[in-house]
TORMAR-850823 format. One line per field, with one value per atom (N, C-alpha, C): residue number from 1; atom name; residue in three letters; z, x, y. Coordinates in Angstrom, 2 decimals, padded with zeros to 5 digits. Example, Ala and Ser with C-alpha at 12.3 -4.5 7.8 and 13.67 -1.06 7.14 Angstrom:
<semars>
k c(1	1	1	2	2	2)
a c(N	CA	C	N	CA	C)
r c(ALA	ALA	ALA	SER	SER	SER)
zz c(007.80	007.80	007.80	007.08	007.14	007.87)
xx c(013.19	012.30	013.20	012.85	013.67	012.90)
yy c(-005.69	-004.50	-003.30	-002.25	-001.06	000.03)
</semars>
This chain:
<semars>
k c(1	1	1	2	2	2	3	3	3	4	4	4	5	5	5	6	6	6	7	7	7	8	8	8	9	9	9	10	10	10	11	11	11	12	12	12	13	13	13	14	14	14	15	15	15	16	16	16	17	17	17	18	18	18	19	19	19	20	20	20	21	21	21	22	22	22	23	23	23	24	24	24	25	25	25	26	26	26	27	27	27	28	28	28	29	29	29	30	30	30	31	31	31	32	32	32	33	33	33	34	34	34	35	35	35	36	36	36	37	37	37	38	38	38	39	39	39	40	40	40	41	41	41	42	42	42	43	43	43	44	44	44	45	45	45	46	46	46	47	47	47	48	48	48	49	49	49	50	50	50	51	51	51	52	52	52	53	53	53	54	54	54	55	55	55	56	56	56	57	57	57	58	58	58	59	59	59	60	60	60	61	61	61	62	62	62	63	63	63	64	64	64	65	65	65	66	66	66	67	67	67	68	68	68	69	69	69	70	70	70	71	71	71	72	72	72	73	73	73	74	74	74	75	75	75	76	76	76	77	77	77	78	78	78	79	79	79	80	80	80	81	81	81	82	82	82	83	83	83	84	84	84	85	85	85	86	86	86	87	87	87	88	88	88	89	89	89	90	90	90	91	91	91	92	92	92	93	93	93	94	94	94	95	95	95	96	96	96	97	97	97	98	98	98	99	99	99	100	100	100	101	101	101	102	102	102	103	103	103	104	104	104	105	105	105	106	106	106	107	107	107	108	108	108	109	109	109	110	110	110	111	111	111	112	112	112	113	113	113	114	114	114	115	115	115	116	116	116	117	117	117	118	118	118	119	119	119	120	120	120	121	121	121	122	122	122	123	123	123	124	124	124	125	125	125	126	126	126	127	127	127	128	128	128	129	129	129	130	130	130	131	131	131	132	132	132	133	133	133	134	134	134	135	135	135	136	136	136	137	137	137	138	138	138	139	139	139	140	140	140	141	141	141	142	142	142	143	143	143	144	144	144	145	145	145	146	146	146	147	147	147	148	148	148	149	149	149	150	150	150	151	151	151	152	152	152	153	153	153	154	154	154	155	155	155	156	156	156	157	157	157	158	158	158	159	159	159	160	160	160	161	161	161	162	162	162	163	163	163	164	164	164	165	165	165	166	166	166	167	167	167	168	168	168	169	169	169	170	170	170	171	171	171	172	172	172	173	173	173	174	174	174	175	175	175	176	176	176	177	177	177	178	178	178	179	179	179	180	180	180	181	181	181	182	182	182	183	183	183	184	184	184	185	185	185	186	186	186	187	187	187	188	188	188	189	189	189	190	190	190	191	191	191	192	192	192	193	193	193	194	194	194	195	195	195	196	196	196	197	197	197	198	198	198	199	199	199	200	200	200	201	201	201	202	202	202	203	203	203	204	204	204	205	205	205	206	206	206)
a c(N	CA	C	N	CA	C	N	CA	C	N	CA	C	N	CA	C	N	CA	C	N	CA	C	N	CA	C	N	CA	C	N	CA	C	N	CA	C	N	CA	C	N	CA	C	N	CA	C	N	CA	C	N	CA	C	N	CA	C	N	CA	C	N	CA	C	N	CA	C	N	CA	C	N	CA	C	N	CA	C	N	CA	C	N	CA	C	N	CA	C	N	CA	C	N	CA	C	N	CA	C	N	CA	C	N	CA	C	N	CA	C	N	CA	C	N	CA	C	N	CA	C	N	CA	C	N	CA	C	N	CA	C	N	CA	C	N	CA	C	N	CA	C	N	CA	C	N	CA	C	N	CA	C	N	CA	C	N	CA	C	N	CA	C	N	CA	C	N	CA	C	N	CA	C	N	CA	C	N	CA	C	N	CA	C	N	CA	C	N	CA	C	N	CA	C	N	CA	C	N	CA	C	N	CA	C	N	CA	C	N	CA	C	N	CA	C	N	CA	C	N	CA	C	N	CA	C	N	CA	C	N	CA	C	N	CA	C	N	CA	C	N	CA	C	N	CA	C	N	CA	C	N	CA	C	N	CA	C	N	CA	C	N	CA	C	N	CA	C	N	CA	C	N	CA	C	N	CA	C	N	CA	C	N	CA	C	N	CA	C	N	CA	C	N	CA	C	N	CA	C	N	CA	C	N	CA	C	N	CA	C	N	CA	C	N	CA	C	N	CA	C	N	CA	C	N	CA	C	N	CA	C	N	CA	C	N	CA	C	N	CA	C	N	CA	C	N	CA	C	N	CA	C	N	CA	C	N	CA	C	N	CA	C	N	CA	C	N	CA	C	N	CA	C	N	CA	C	N	CA	C	N	CA	C	N	CA	C	N	CA	C	N	CA	C	N	CA	C	N	CA	C	N	CA	C	N	CA	C	N	CA	C	N	CA	C	N	CA	C	N	CA	C	N	CA	C	N	CA	C	N	CA	C	N	CA	C	N	CA	C	N	CA	C	N	CA	C	N	CA	C	N	CA	C	N	CA	C	N	CA	C	N	CA	C	N	CA	C	N	CA	C	N	CA	C	N	CA	C	N	CA	C	N	CA	C	N	CA	C	N	CA	C	N	CA	C	N	CA	C	N	CA	C	N	CA	C	N	CA	C	N	CA	C	N	CA	C	N	CA	C	N	CA	C	N	CA	C	N	CA	C	N	CA	C	N	CA	C	N	CA	C	N	CA	C	N	CA	C	N	CA	C	N	CA	C	N	CA	C	N	CA	C	N	CA	C	N	CA	C	N	CA	C	N	CA	C	N	CA	C	N	CA	C	N	CA	C	N	CA	C	N	CA	C	N	CA	C	N	CA	C	N	CA	C	N	CA	C	N	CA	C	N	CA	C	N	CA	C	N	CA	C	N	CA	C	N	CA	C	N	CA	C	N	CA	C	N	CA	C	N	CA	C	N	CA	C	N	CA	C	N	CA	C	N	CA	C	N	CA	C	N	CA	C	N	CA	C	N	CA	C	N	CA	C	N	CA	C	N	CA	C	N	CA	C	N	CA	C	N	CA	C	N	CA	C	N	CA	C	N	CA	C	N	CA	C	N	CA	C	N	CA	C	N	CA	C	N	CA	C)
r c(MET	MET	MET	PRO	PRO	PRO	LEU	LEU	LEU	ALA	ALA	ALA	CYS	CYS	CYS	GLY	GLY	GLY	ILE	ILE	ILE	ALA	ALA	ALA	PHE	PHE	PHE	ARG	ARG	ARG	ALA	ALA	ALA	GLY	GLY	GLY	GLY	GLY	GLY	HIS	HIS	HIS	ASP	ASP	ASP	ILE	ILE	ILE	GLU	GLU	GLU	ARG	ARG	ARG	VAL	VAL	VAL	ASP	ASP	ASP	VAL	VAL	VAL	SER	SER	SER	GLU	GLU	GLU	PRO	PRO	PRO	ALA	ALA	ALA	SER	SER	SER	ILE	ILE	ILE	SER	SER	SER	SER	SER	SER	GLY	GLY	GLY	ILE	ILE	ILE	ALA	ALA	ALA	ALA	ALA	ALA	ARG	ARG	ARG	TYR	TYR	TYR	ALA	ALA	ALA	ALA	ALA	ALA	ALA	ALA	ALA	VAL	VAL	VAL	PHE	PHE	PHE	GLU	GLU	GLU	LEU	LEU	LEU	ALA	ALA	ALA	LYS	LYS	LYS	ASP	ASP	ASP	GLU	GLU	GLU	GLY	GLY	GLY	ALA	ALA	ALA	LEU	LEU	LEU	PRO	PRO	PRO	ALA	ALA	ALA	LEU	LEU	LEU	GLU	GLU	GLU	LYS	LYS	LYS	ASP	ASP	ASP	MET	MET	MET	ASP	ASP	ASP	ALA	ALA	ALA	LEU	LEU	LEU	GLY	GLY	GLY	ALA	ALA	ALA	ALA	ALA	ALA	TRP	TRP	TRP	SER	SER	SER	GLU	GLU	GLU	SER	SER	SER	ALA	ALA	ALA	ASP	ASP	ASP	LEU	LEU	LEU	ARG	ARG	ARG	ASP	ASP	ASP	LEU	LEU	LEU	ALA	ALA	ALA	THR	THR	THR	SER	SER	SER	PRO	PRO	PRO	VAL	VAL	VAL	TYR	TYR	TYR	ALA	ALA	ALA	ARG	ARG	ARG	GLU	GLU	GLU	GLU	GLU	GLU	GLN	GLN	GLN	GLN	GLN	GLN	LYS	LYS	LYS	ALA	ALA	ALA	ILE	ILE	ILE	ALA	ALA	ALA	ALA	ALA	ALA	ILE	ILE	ILE	ALA	ALA	ALA	ALA	ALA	ALA	LYS	LYS	LYS	MET	MET	MET	GLY	GLY	GLY	LEU	LEU	LEU	SER	SER	SER	ALA	ALA	ALA	LEU	LEU	LEU	THR	THR	THR	ALA	ALA	ALA	ASN	ASN	ASN	THR	THR	THR	LEU	LEU	LEU	ALA	ALA	ALA	LEU	LEU	LEU	MET	MET	MET	GLY	GLY	GLY	SER	SER	SER	LYS	LYS	LYS	ARG	ARG	ARG	ARG	ARG	ARG	LEU	LEU	LEU	PHE	PHE	PHE	VAL	VAL	VAL	LEU	LEU	LEU	PRO	PRO	PRO	GLN	GLN	GLN	MET	MET	MET	VAL	VAL	VAL	ALA	ALA	ALA	ASP	ASP	ASP	VAL	VAL	VAL	GLN	GLN	GLN	ASN	ASN	ASN	ARG	ARG	ARG	ILE	ILE	ILE	ALA	ALA	ALA	THR	THR	THR	GLU	GLU	GLU	LYS	LYS	LYS	GLY	GLY	GLY	GLU	GLU	GLU	ILE	ILE	ILE	THR	THR	THR	ALA	ALA	ALA	GLU	GLU	GLU	VAL	VAL	VAL	THR	THR	THR	ALA	ALA	ALA	ALA	ALA	ALA	ALA	ALA	ALA	PRO	PRO	PRO	LEU	LEU	LEU	SER	SER	SER	PRO	PRO	PRO	GLU	GLU	GLU	GLN	GLN	GLN	ALA	ALA	ALA	ALA	ALA	ALA	ARG	ARG	ARG	LEU	LEU	LEU	ALA	ALA	ALA	ALA	ALA	ALA	THR	THR	THR	LEU	LEU	LEU	LYS	LYS	LYS	ALA	ALA	ALA	ARG	ARG	ARG	ALA	ALA	ALA	GLY	GLY	GLY	LYS	LYS	LYS	ASP	ASP	ASP	VAL	VAL	VAL	LYS	LYS	LYS	LEU	LEU	LEU	LYS	LYS	LYS	THR	THR	THR	THR	THR	THR	VAL	VAL	VAL	ASP	ASP	ASP	GLU	GLU	GLU	SER	SER	SER	LEU	LEU	LEU	ILE	ILE	ILE	GLY	GLY	GLY	GLY	GLY	GLY	LEU	LEU	LEU	VAL	VAL	VAL	VAL	VAL	VAL	LYS	LYS	LYS	LEU	LEU	LEU	GLY	GLY	GLY	SER	SER	SER	SER	SER	SER	MET	MET	MET	ILE	ILE	ILE	ASP	ASP	ASP	THR	THR	THR	SER	SER	SER	VAL	VAL	VAL	LYS	LYS	LYS	ALA	ALA	ALA	ARG	ARG	ARG	LEU	LEU	LEU	ALA	ALA	ALA	ALA	ALA	ALA	LEU	LEU	LEU	GLN	GLN	GLN	ASN	ASN	ASN	ALA	ALA	ALA	MET	MET	MET	LYS	LYS	LYS	GLU	GLU	GLU	VAL	VAL	VAL	GLY	GLY	GLY)
zz c(000.00	000.00	000.00	-000.98	-001.02	000.15	000.63	001.73	001.20	001.83	001.45	001.97	001.14	001.53	001.18	002.18	001.93	001.81	000.75	000.52	000.33	001.06	000.94	-000.01	-000.83	-001.76	-001.50	-001.93	-001.68	-002.99	-003.11	-004.26	-003.75	-004.07	-003.61	-002.10	-001.44	000.01	000.74	-000.01	000.62	000.35	001.30	001.06	000.11	-000.98	-001.97	-001.95	-001.90	-002.04	-001.18	-000.66	-000.02	-000.84	-001.56	-002.50	-001.87	-001.98	-001.57	-002.80	-002.83	-004.04	-004.33	-003.43	-003.70	-004.37	-004.51	-005.07	-006.59	-007.16	-008.61	-009.30	-010.35	-011.07	-011.80	-011.98	-012.72	-011.97	-010.68	-009.90	-010.05	-011.27	-011.58	-010.84	-010.57	-009.89	-008.48	-007.80	-006.46	-006.47	-007.45	-007.58	-007.85	-008.80	-009.15	-007.96	-007.17	-006.02	-004.98	-004.80	-003.83	-004.27	-005.54	-006.04	-005.94	-006.33	-006.31	-004.91	-003.95	-002.57	-002.04	-002.35	-001.84	-002.42	-003.75	-004.38	-004.01	-003.85	-003.46	-002.05	-001.12	000.26	000.38	-000.35	-000.32	-000.88	-001.99	-002.59	-001.66	-001.01	-000.07	001.11	001.64	002.77	002.39	001.15	000.69	000.09	000.10	-000.50	-002.00	-002.62	-004.05	-004.89	-004.40	-005.17	-006.51	-006.60	-007.92	-008.96	-008.56	-009.47	-009.84	-008.85	-009.12	-010.07	-009.88	-010.77	-012.20	-012.36	-013.69	-014.31	-013.52	-014.00	-014.45	-013.65	-013.98	-015.25	-015.40	-016.62	-017.84	-017.70	-018.81	-019.14	-018.11	-018.34	-018.95	-018.49	-019.06	-020.54	-020.90	-022.30	-023.12	-022.55	-023.26	-023.50	-022.50	-022.66	-023.80	-023.89	-024.94	-026.32	-026.39	-027.68	-028.19	-027.30	-027.70	-027.68	-028.86	-028.96	-028.46	-028.62	-028.17	-026.65	-025.94	-024.48	-024.04	-024.67	-024.31	-024.58	-025.69	-026.03	-025.03	-024.66	-023.68	-022.36	-021.93	-020.63	-020.61	-021.73	-021.73	-022.45	-023.30	-024.08	-023.26	-023.28	-022.56	-023.30	-024.48	-025.29	-024.64	-023.97	-023.37	-022.07	-021.94	-020.69	-019.61	-018.37	-017.23	-017.35	-017.72	-017.83	-018.93	-020.03	-021.13	-020.68	-019.95	-019.44	-018.51	-017.62	-016.67	-017.38	-018.33	-019.06	-019.88	-020.54	-021.41	-020.61	-019.49	-018.72	-018.05	-017.69	-017.13	-018.17	-019.40	-020.48	-020.78	-020.75	-021.00	-019.91	-018.66	-017.54	-017.65	-018.03	-018.17	-019.31	-020.43	-021.59	-021.30	-020.51	-020.16	-019.05	-018.40	-017.31	-016.07	-015.80	-014.64	-013.35	-012.27	-010.96	-010.53	-009.59	-009.10	-008.46	-007.73	-007.09	-008.11	-009.16	-010.20	-010.96	-011.29	-012.02	-011.20	-009.90	-009.04	-008.95	-008.91	-008.86	-010.14	-011.28	-012.56	-012.65	-012.13	-012.14	-011.31	-010.16	-009.31	-010.02	-010.68	-011.41	-012.52	-013.19	-014.23	-013.68	-012.52	-011.92	-011.48	-011.17	-010.73	-011.83	-013.07	-014.21	-013.89	-013.37	-013.01	-013.90	-014.96	-015.80	-016.50	-016.57	-017.24	-016.49	-015.22	-014.45	-014.50	-015.34	-015.38	-015.59	-016.56	-016.74	-015.53	-014.87	-013.68	-012.53	-012.41	-011.37	-011.59	-012.83	-013.16	-012.82	-013.24	-012.97	-011.47	-010.74	-009.28	-008.62	-009.01	-008.44	-008.78	-010.01	-010.42	-009.59	-009.32	-008.51	-007.07	-006.53	-005.17	-005.08	-006.10	-006.11	-006.25	-007.12	-007.30	-006.00	-005.29	-004.01	-003.01	-002.98	-002.06	-002.34	-003.60	-004.00	-003.99	-003.67	-003.70	-005.10	-006.03	-007.42	-007.73	-008.90	-009.44	-010.86	-011.29	-012.63	-013.58	-014.71	-015.76	-016.91	-017.28	-018.41	-019.67	-020.54	-021.73	-022.98	-023.81	-025.11	-026.19	-027.04	-028.07	-029.45	-030.46	-031.83	-032.34	-031.73	-032.11	-030.86	-030.82	-029.63	-029.30	-028.01	-027.58	-027.55	-027.96	-027.83	-026.37	-025.95	-024.56	-024.17	-025.10	-024.82	-024.63	-025.50	-025.38	-024.07	-023.71	-022.47	-021.26	-021.31	-020.19	-020.04	-021.16	-021.11	-020.60	-021.05	-020.62	-019.12	-018.66	-017.23	-016.39	-016.88	-016.14	-016.09	-017.22	-017.28	-016.32	-016.32	-015.45	-013.98	-013.71	-012.33	-011.80	-012.65	-012.24	-011.94	-012.67	-012.46	-011.23	-011.04	-009.95	-008.63	-008.69	-007.47	-006.93	-007.73	-007.33	-008.58	-008.40	-009.54	-010.27	-011.60	-012.42	-013.25	-013.18	-014.02	-015.17	-016.39	-017.56	-017.90	-018.17	-018.67	-020.05	-021.09	-022.44	-023.33	-024.08	-025.12	-026.40	-027.52	-028.83	-029.46	-029.96	-030.67	-031.91	-033.05	-034.28	-034.72	-034.22	-034.61	-034.08	-033.13	-032.59	-033.62	-034.62	-035.71	-035.22	-034.17	-033.58	-032.19	-031.41	-030.07	-029.05	-027.87	-026.74	-026.00	-025.32	-024.33	-023.03	-021.99	-020.72	-019.61	-018.85	-017.67	-016.46	-015.67	-014.49	-013.29	-012.51	-011.41	-011.96	-011.50	-011.99	-013.17	-013.59	-014.69	-016.02	-017.07	-018.42	-019.31	-019.98	-020.89	-022.28	-023.20	-024.55	-025.55	-026.08	-027.07	-028.45	-028.63	-029.87	-031.04	-032.23	-033.44	-033.61	-033.26	-033.35	-032.51	-031.30	-030.43	-031.00	-031.56	-032.14	-033.34	-034.17	-035.33	-034.90	-033.83	-033.33	-032.79	-032.08	-031.55	-032.68	-033.73	-034.88	-035.57	-035.69	-036.34	-035.54	-034.22	-033.38	-033.47	-033.54	-033.65	-034.96	-036.03	-037.34	-037.36	-036.62	-036.55	-035.85	-034.78	-034.04	-034.90	-035.72	-036.59	-037.64	-038.17	-039.21	-038.64)
xx c(000.85	000.00	000.89	000.69	001.52	001.21	002.24	002.07	001.61	000.57	000.11	001.11	001.46	002.47	001.98	001.69	001.24	002.42	002.46	003.56	003.01	003.53	003.05	003.94	003.34	004.07	003.69	004.56	004.33	004.43	003.62	003.68	003.57	004.56	004.53	004.56	005.19	005.28	004.08	003.12	001.90	001.77	001.24	000.93	-000.25	-000.09	-001.15	-001.78	-000.98	-001.56	-000.85	-001.60	-001.01	-001.47	-000.53	-000.85	-000.63	-001.60	-001.45	-000.96	000.34	000.91	000.40	-000.35	-000.92	-002.30	-002.78	-004.12	-004.10	-005.06	-005.12	-005.25	-004.46	-004.48	-005.80	-006.58	-007.84	-008.90	-008.72	-009.74	-009.46	-009.68	-009.32	-010.18	-011.43	-012.29	-011.79	-011.31	-010.78	-009.51	-008.65	-007.42	-007.76	-008.69	-009.08	-009.68	-010.49	-011.14	-010.12	-009.05	-008.03	-007.31	-006.95	-006.31	-007.28	-008.54	-009.53	-009.75	-009.89	-010.11	-008.93	-007.72	-006.52	-006.36	-006.48	-006.27	-007.39	-008.61	-009.73	-009.52	-009.15	-008.97	-007.82	-006.74	-005.61	-006.02	-006.74	-007.19	-008.16	-009.03	-009.99	-009.26	-008.27	-007.51	-006.76	-006.31	-005.52	-006.39	-007.71	-008.60	-008.43	-008.09	-007.77	-008.77	-009.99	-010.98	-011.32	-011.41	-011.69	-010.62	-009.36	-008.28	-008.34	-008.67	-008.78	-009.93	-011.05	-012.20	-011.83	-011.11	-010.67	-009.75	-008.84	-007.92	-008.68	-009.65	-010.39	-011.22	-011.81	-012.58	-011.67	-010.47	-009.52	-009.03	-008.76	-008.29	-009.39	-010.62	-011.73	-011.91	-011.80	-011.93	-010.77	-009.56	-008.39	-008.48	-008.99	-009.14	-010.11	-011.18	-012.19	-011.66	-010.84	-010.42	-009.09	-008.23	-006.88	-006.66	-006.56	-006.24	-004.83	-003.94	-002.56	-002.50	-003.31	-003.34	-003.88	-004.95	-005.53	-004.53	-003.80	-002.81	-001.67	-001.21	-000.13	-000.52	-001.77	-002.21	-002.50	-002.88	-003.37	-002.47	-001.57	-000.75	000.43	000.65	001.80	003.11	003.03	004.23	005.16	004.56	005.36	006.01	007.29	008.00	007.56	007.81	007.43	008.02	009.29	009.95	009.33	008.94	008.30	006.97	006.21	004.93	005.12	006.10	006.35	006.72	007.64	008.08	006.94	006.19	005.12	004.00	003.59	002.49	002.93	004.20	004.71	004.66	005.03	005.00	003.57	002.64	001.23	000.68	001.00	000.52	001.04	002.31	002.90	002.26	002.04	001.42	000.00	-000.72	-002.10	-002.20	-001.09	-001.10	-001.81	-001.70	-002.37	-001.69	-002.44	-001.90	-000.82	000.01	001.09	000.54	-000.56	-001.14	-001.58	-002.26	-002.70	-001.51	-000.54	000.64	001.40	001.54	002.24	001.48	000.15	-000.65	-000.50	-000.51	-000.33	001.06	002.06	003.41	003.49	002.81	002.77	002.07	000.96	000.23	001.10	001.86	002.75	003.85	004.40	005.49	005.03	003.75	003.20	002.39	002.47	001.73	000.23	-000.31	-001.72	-002.49	-001.88	-002.56	-003.79	-003.89	-005.04	-006.35	-006.27	-007.49	-007.82	-007.14	-007.34	-008.79	-009.53	-010.92	-011.80	-011.59	-012.37	-012.01	-010.73	-010.30	-010.88	-010.85	-011.40	-012.88	-013.63	-015.07	-015.35	-014.56	-014.74	-014.50	-013.42	-013.13	-014.23	-014.69	-015.76	-017.02	-017.35	-018.52	-018.34	-017.14	-016.87	-016.99	-016.47	-016.55	-018.00	-018.75	-020.16	-020.93	-020.67	-021.34	-020.97	-019.70	-019.23	-019.92	-020.20	-020.83	-022.35	-022.90	-024.34	-024.89	-024.06	-024.47	-024.75	-025.32	-025.46	-024.94	-024.24	-023.67	-024.61	-024.85	-025.66	-024.74	-024.77	-023.98	-024.82	-024.36	-025.12	-024.38	-025.08	-024.53	-025.35	-024.66	-025.35	-024.84	-025.67	-025.27	-024.24	-024.20	-023.25	-022.93	-021.78	-021.43	-022.51	-022.79	-023.78	-023.15	-023.93	-023.46	-023.57	-022.88	-022.99	-024.44	-025.21	-026.61	-027.43	-027.20	-027.92	-027.57	-026.28	-025.84	-026.48	-026.55	-027.14	-028.62	-029.33	-030.77	-031.00	-030.18	-030.33	-030.04	-028.99	-028.65	-029.78	-030.40	-031.50	-032.71	-032.99	-034.12	-033.90	-032.69	-032.39	-032.37	-031.95	-031.96	-033.39	-034.32	-035.72	-036.25	-035.75	-036.21	-035.56	-034.25	-033.51	-033.62	-033.92	-034.00	-032.66	-031.62	-030.29	-029.50	-028.39	-027.57	-027.07	-027.01	-026.60	-025.39	-024.35	-023.17	-023.23	-023.03	-023.12	-021.77	-021.78	-020.60	-020.98	-020.53	-021.03	-020.04	-020.57	-019.79	-020.62	-019.93	-020.60	-020.63	-021.79	-021.97	-022.81	-022.15	-022.85	-023.88	-023.76	-024.72	-026.13	-026.25	-027.57	-028.40	-027.72	-028.34	-028.80	-029.57	-030.04	-030.58	-030.81	-031.34	-030.27	-030.71	-029.82	-030.16	-029.16	-029.37	-028.80	-029.62	-029.20	-029.38	-028.30	-028.37	-028.22	-029.28	-029.32	-029.63	-028.60	-028.81	-029.19	-030.30	-030.77	-031.73	-031.99	-032.93	-032.21	-032.83	-032.30	-033.33	-032.93	-033.82	-033.22	-033.92	-033.41	-034.34	-033.91	-034.71	-034.03	-033.11	-032.36	-033.21	-032.85	-033.53	-033.31	-032.13	-031.83	-032.80	-033.10	-034.03	-035.44	-035.82	-037.17	-037.32	-036.28	-036.33	-036.42	-035.68	-035.71	-037.09	-037.71	-039.05	-040.06	-039.91	-040.81	-040.65	-039.41	-039.15	-039.78	-039.65	-040.25	-041.76	-042.35	-043.80	-044.30	-043.54	-043.92	-043.82	-042.84	-042.72	-043.92	-044.39	-045.54	-046.81	-046.91	-048.08	-048.05	-046.82	-046.67	-046.91)
yy c(-001.19	000.00	001.24	002.18	003.37	004.28	004.94	005.87	007.22	007.79	009.13	010.13	011.08	012.06	013.45	014.29	015.65	016.58	017.38	018.31	019.70	020.68	022.06	022.83	023.70	024.54	025.98	026.90	028.31	029.08	030.15	031.03	032.45	033.26	034.64	034.75	033.79	033.84	033.29	032.74	032.22	030.73	029.99	028.59	028.51	027.75	027.64	026.26	025.22	023.89	022.88	021.94	020.77	019.58	018.98	017.92	016.56	015.70	014.31	013.56	013.22	012.64	011.24	010.65	009.34	009.46	010.70	010.92	010.77	010.06	009.90	011.25	011.46	012.74	012.94	011.88	011.98	012.77	012.96	013.69	015.18	015.68	017.06	018.08	017.74	018.70	018.98	017.96	018.16	019.00	018.75	019.53	020.98	021.21	022.57	023.30	022.59	023.20	023.66	022.90	023.30	024.57	024.64	025.86	027.04	026.81	027.88	028.41	027.51	027.92	028.72	028.25	028.93	030.32	030.44	031.75	032.71	032.19	033.04	033.59	032.73	033.17	034.17	033.94	034.87	036.23	036.22	037.48	038.20	037.44	038.04	038.68	037.97	038.50	039.77	039.85	040.99	042.11	041.91	042.90	043.00	041.88	041.88	041.09	040.92	040.16	040.80	042.15	042.75	042.39	042.42	042.06	040.58	039.73	038.30	038.03	038.71	038.54	038.90	040.00	040.43	039.38	038.84	037.81	036.56	036.13	034.91	035.10	036.27	036.54	036.49	037.07	037.09	035.68	034.89	033.52	032.65	032.85	032.10	032.39	033.67	034.06	033.51	033.57	033.07	031.57	030.84	029.39	029.07	029.83	029.59	029.94	030.98	031.52	030.97	030.49	030.11	028.60	028.02	026.59	026.33	027.31	027.15	027.01	027.82	027.73	026.38	025.93	024.63	023.50	023.62	022.59	022.60	023.79	023.91	023.25	023.47	022.98	021.49	020.93	019.55	018.54	019.03	018.09	017.56	016.25	015.68	015.90	016.48	016.71	017.73	018.73	019.80	019.34	019.64	019.34	020.31	019.92	020.75	022.16	022.24	023.53	024.38	023.74	024.47	025.05	024.25	024.74	025.93	025.84	026.92	028.21	028.13	029.33	029.92	029.06	029.52	030.19	029.58	030.15	031.44	031.56	032.80	033.91	033.58	034.57	035.00	034.04	034.35	035.26	034.94	035.76	037.19	037.34	038.67	039.43	038.75	039.40	039.83	039.04	039.36	040.40	040.68	041.65	041.15	039.85	039.27	039.70	039.70	040.08	039.10	039.54	038.68	037.41	037.52	036.35	035.31	035.76	034.83	034.27	035.12	034.66	033.62	033.84	032.89	031.56	031.65	030.44	029.63	030.32	029.64	029.01	029.72	029.19	027.91	027.91	026.72	025.58	025.88	024.85	024.27	025.14	024.66	023.78	024.16	023.39	022.01	021.87	020.59	019.89	020.45	019.90	019.80	020.89	020.93	021.93	022.42	023.40	022.84	021.52	020.92	021.18	021.58	021.88	023.38	024.14	025.58	025.99	025.42	025.86	025.58	024.43	024.12	025.07	025.39	026.31	027.70	028.17	029.49	029.55	028.53	028.50	028.47	027.71	027.61	028.96	029.64	030.95	031.94	031.92	032.84	032.61	031.36	031.05	031.54	031.40	031.87	033.39	034.07	035.53	035.99	035.32	035.67	035.49	034.40	034.16	035.24	035.60	036.64	037.97	038.26	039.52	039.44	038.28	038.12	038.02	037.56	037.42	035.95	035.73	034.39	034.44	033.41	033.38	032.65	033.27	032.65	032.25	030.98	030.51	030.69	031.57	031.93	031.46	030.71	030.29	030.98	031.74	032.52	032.13	032.37	032.06	033.06	034.25	035.30	036.11	036.79	037.58	038.60	038.78	039.75	041.14	042.13	043.51	043.91	044.97	045.42	045.71	046.27	046.58	045.31	044.32	043.04	042.34	042.36	041.72	042.40	043.73	044.48	044.16	044.08	043.77	042.35	041.42	040.04	039.93	040.60	040.55	041.13	042.22	042.84	041.91	041.24	040.31	039.14	038.60	037.47	037.88	039.12	039.62	039.68	040.11	040.17	038.77	037.80	036.42	035.80	036.06	035.40	036.14	037.44	038.22	038.65	038.54	039.00	039.35	040.07	040.44	039.20	039.30	038.17	038.57	037.73	037.92	036.93	037.42	036.57	035.95	034.67	033.98	033.47	034.18	033.96	033.23	032.25	031.57	031.61	031.41	031.47	030.08	029.70	028.44	028.73	028.84	029.22	028.19	026.95	025.91	026.19	027.11	027.47	028.23	028.79	029.56	030.93	030.96	032.20	031.94	033.00	032.83	032.50	032.05	031.83	030.54	030.01	028.96	029.52	029.60	030.19	029.18	028.95	028.10	029.01	029.09	029.95	029.06	028.75	027.82	026.46	025.94	024.64	024.77	026.00	026.24	026.35	025.83	025.93	026.60	027.67	028.39	028.30	027.64	027.44	028.12	029.27	029.99	029.94	029.02	028.96	028.47	028.90	028.44	026.94	026.48	025.05	024.23	024.69	023.97	024.00	025.16	025.27	024.35	024.27	023.38	021.92	021.58	020.21	019.88	020.83	020.62	020.45	021.27	021.17	019.83	019.38	018.10	016.96	017.03	016.00	016.01	017.21	017.32	016.73	016.94	016.41	014.88	014.35	012.89	012.28	012.97	012.48	012.50	013.54	013.64	012.54	012.28	011.26	009.88)
</semars>
């Protein structure tokens, strides 16, 4: 039976993670949650949640838009040192805070960058809870304009009874309309969904 061994690491002078090296690497959600909890608590203690929120939004967008970033984080082809150097360069280019940059550097040193999207989502949820917000995952056929996003957020706020932060992605296959996940509710107004419903109705008639 392998011995469990807890090892503490530091980033920017702060303890970030205690890794149980006997833990299966496949449990990515647990790994992401530990990083998210640590970076959130440090930012909260330092009064730096606004900066952390900005960093997480930027990283989430970069993950969605950059195939190179996703490849860097998930491909076994890159050596540990390559991952560390590359993620440090990305953090500097994006102008991320020192806390976020140090956390990414630690993740790179431990080959944990593959949990980046889960970590980002976890941190965003923690910040939203702290602010009394709820996050709505919005999938649109085309990017929303600032005016459209503001109207949608206001509509969802009226429904949820609290401020709503939109997390938007684009899926051109929807053709038009939106798919919104708000808590446990799913609202699908996409043309794709309407066409599928019409097709099913026609099958029933036939």
